[in-house]
C-alpha positions in Angstrom: 55.1 -110.1 35.0 51.8 -111.9 34.8 51.4 -115.1 36.8 49.0 -117.8 35.7 46.7 -119.9 37.8 49.1 -122.8 37.1 52.1 -120.8 38.5 50.1 -120.1 41.7 49.0 -123.7 42.0 52.6 -124.9 41.5 53.9 -122.6 44.2 51.0 -123.5 46.5 51.8 -127.2 46.0 55.5 -126.6 46.8 54.5 -124.8 50.0 51.9 -127.5 50.8 49.0 -124.9 50.7 45.5 -125.4 49.5 43.3 -122.6 48.1 39.8 -122.3 46.8 39.5 -121.6 43.1 38.5 -117.9 43.7 41.5 -117.5 46.0 43.9 -118.7 43.3 42.7 -116.0 40.9 43.1 -113.3 43.6 46.5 -114.5 44.5 47.6 -114.6 40.9 46.6 -110.9 40.5 48.2 -109.8 43.8 51.4 -111.7 43.2 51.6 -110.3 39.7 51.3 -106.8 41.1 54.1 -107.4 43.5 56.4 -108.8 40.7 55.5 -105.8 38.5 56.6 -103.5 41.3 59.9 -105.3 41.7 60.5 -105.0 38.0 59.8 -101.3 38.3 62.4 -101.0 41.1 64.9 -102.7 38.8 64.6 -99.7 36.4 66.1 -97.3 39.0 69.5 -95.8 38.3 71.5 -96.7 41.4 74.9 -95.7 40.0 77.0 -94.4 42.8 74.6 -95.3 45.6 76.3 -97.2 48.4 74.6 -100.4 49.5 73.1 -100.2 53.0 71.7 -102.8 55.4 69.3 -100.2 56.9 67.6 -97.1 55.6 68.5 -95.2 58.8 71.9 -95.2 60.6 71.6 -97.4 63.6 73.1 -96.2 66.9 73.5 -98.3 70.0 70.9 -97.0 72.4 71.9 -99.2 75.4 72.8 -97.5 78.6 76.2 -98.0 80.2 76.4 -101.3 82.1 77.1 -100.2 85.7 76.0 -102.0 88.9 73.2 -100.4 90.9 71.1 -101.4 93.9 68.2 -103.8 93.2 65.1 -104.7 95.1 65.2 -106.7 98.3 64.5 -110.4 97.9 61.3 -110.1 100.1 60.0 -107.3 97.8 60.6 -109.5 94.7 58.9 -112.5 96.1 55.9 -110.6 97.7 53.6 -111.2 94.7 54.9 -114.7 93.9 52.3 -117.4 93.9 54.8 -119.7 95.7 58.2 -119.2 97.2 60.7 -121.5 98.9 64.1 -120.8 100.5 64.1 -117.2 99.0 63.4 -118.4 95.5 60.4 -118.7 93.2 58.8 -122.1 93.4 57.6 -123.5 90.1 55.9 -126.7 89.2 57.9 -129.6 88.0 57.6 -129.9 84.2 60.0 -132.8 83.5 59.3 -136.3 84.7 62.2 -138.3 85.7 
């Protein structure tokens, strides 16, 4: 499917994009190539092929959620730029 300059300019206008005249010609050619490829994919015989969401089967790779010892509070706050009452001290970001 060949896109014209007018097609590209129309889509660019809808997307609120501006392009130089040379860029419009390049985009028309590249977008036409993409649409040609999509048309070619439409020619595939997919009879009997189950639809899938992913190419590869997805397996949950999370570890089992079990409690375990953590670092001591003093170790955690050792490199903090500021600490107060055993917590990270952060600058106030909301006026009020």
